[in-house]
N, C-alpha and C positions, 0 to 999 in steps of 0.2 A: 700152510696147514692151519685150520681154525683152532681157536683157543676154547673149544667146547669140551666140557667134561660130561661123559655119559654116566648117569646114575640110574641103576636099575630100580624098578618099583619094588616096594616091600611085598613079600609073598604073604598072602592071606589064606588061611585054611578054612574049610567048612567046619562049622561047629553046630551042635544041636541047641539052637536057641529056643526051640519050641518047648521042650521039657523044662529048661531052666527058667523060662518066662512063666510058665504055668506054676512051677514051684514057688517062684518069688511072689506071684500074685496071691497064691493060696496062703503064703506065710505072712504077707504084709498088707493085704487089702481086705476089705470087708465084703468083697464080692467074690462070686465063684469064678474060677478061671475060664469056664466055658463061655462066659459072657464076652471074653476077649479072644475067642477062638479065631474068628475071621480076621481080626486085626493082627494077631500073631502070625497067621498064615500069610497075609500080605507082606508083613515085615520079613518073614523067612524067604518068601519068593523073591522079593527085591534084593535081599542080601545075596542070595544064591546067584541071581543074574549078574550082580555087580562083581562078585568074586570069581565066578567061573569064566567070564568072558575075556576076550583079548582087549587090551587097553587101546582105546581109540577115541578121538574127540567126539565123534558122532554118537558114541554109546551113552554119553552123559544125557543127551536130550531124550533118548528112548527110556532111560531109567527114571528120569524126573517126571515124565508124563504119565 
């Protein structure tokens, strides 16, 4: 019998980073949050893809590109 210990991955939940990001930008930056709308959307989409998918070594390459 091998001496390997199976450790499950930490469960990550979906959160609303869009609204929190917009609120932070409006409170702490001198620019309007709409200037970062596309960046926030890309960040949200990448996080959603990383959180909702099955863990596999091949997924890392698709997320990073």
